[in-house]
C-alpha positions, 0 to 999 in steps of 0.5 A: 478497471476502477475509476481510483485505478492509477499508474505513474512512470519514469519511462523505464517501468511503470508501477500501477496503484489499484486502491481496491487491492490495497490493505494498506499495509505500509510497506511502499512508503516505510521502505521508500517515502522519497517514491511513495509519500501519501501526503503529497500529490501525486502520491507516487514520484518515479523520480525519487529511486532508481527503477530496481528500488521501485521495482525491490519496494513494490514487489514486497506489496502483500496484496500486489495493490501496487505492482510493475512493469517495465515500459518496453513490454506495455503495448504502445496503446496502454502507455499512451491510455490514461488509468483515471481522469480528474484529481490525484488519489492517494491512500490517505484520501481512499481511507478518509472515503472509506471511513465517511462511507462506513462509519465505524465506531471503534475497530474492526479485526480481520483475518487476512488468509494465510495473512496479517491481520487486518484492523480498521477504525479508529483506534491508538496504537500504545507500545508496551512501554506505554508510549503511542506508536501510531494513531491510525485508520486500517493496519496490518499486524504480523501473525507469522512472526517473521516482519522486520517491522513487527508488530506491523506486517512487511508481508514476508510472510509470502517468503515463508509460506506462511498459513493461517 
């Protein structure tokens, strides 16, 4: 396990976050900002919503960078083991760290197999009326056409078995 891996619990379930798998699709905090807020520390507040709502949103993560387990199904040794030491890390921290390390000029676009377009860099997203939708460091754009958050990916491609 990476030193950046994290886990958060509310006593009933534990949510795990593996930043190295995260493509920053933003599904978690777009759907449940009360629990997943990258501007707060810790960025996961397990008291922000009922367990069933948390698991519903976590299950939508397109890469399983966040996943969950019932605490009753976790060995006692894993429940008491801390996945990290030191300061809390948020998705924004990881993005900033990556940006500093790579010093990206412009934008890089990657096609994820059977998934979205991943765009990394320093860029703005301009809407159809010429308005700025977002200033981003990383985001993923829908390729399957089924996302409810167009033009962004919400992981729906997996439900439809998108291949491309």
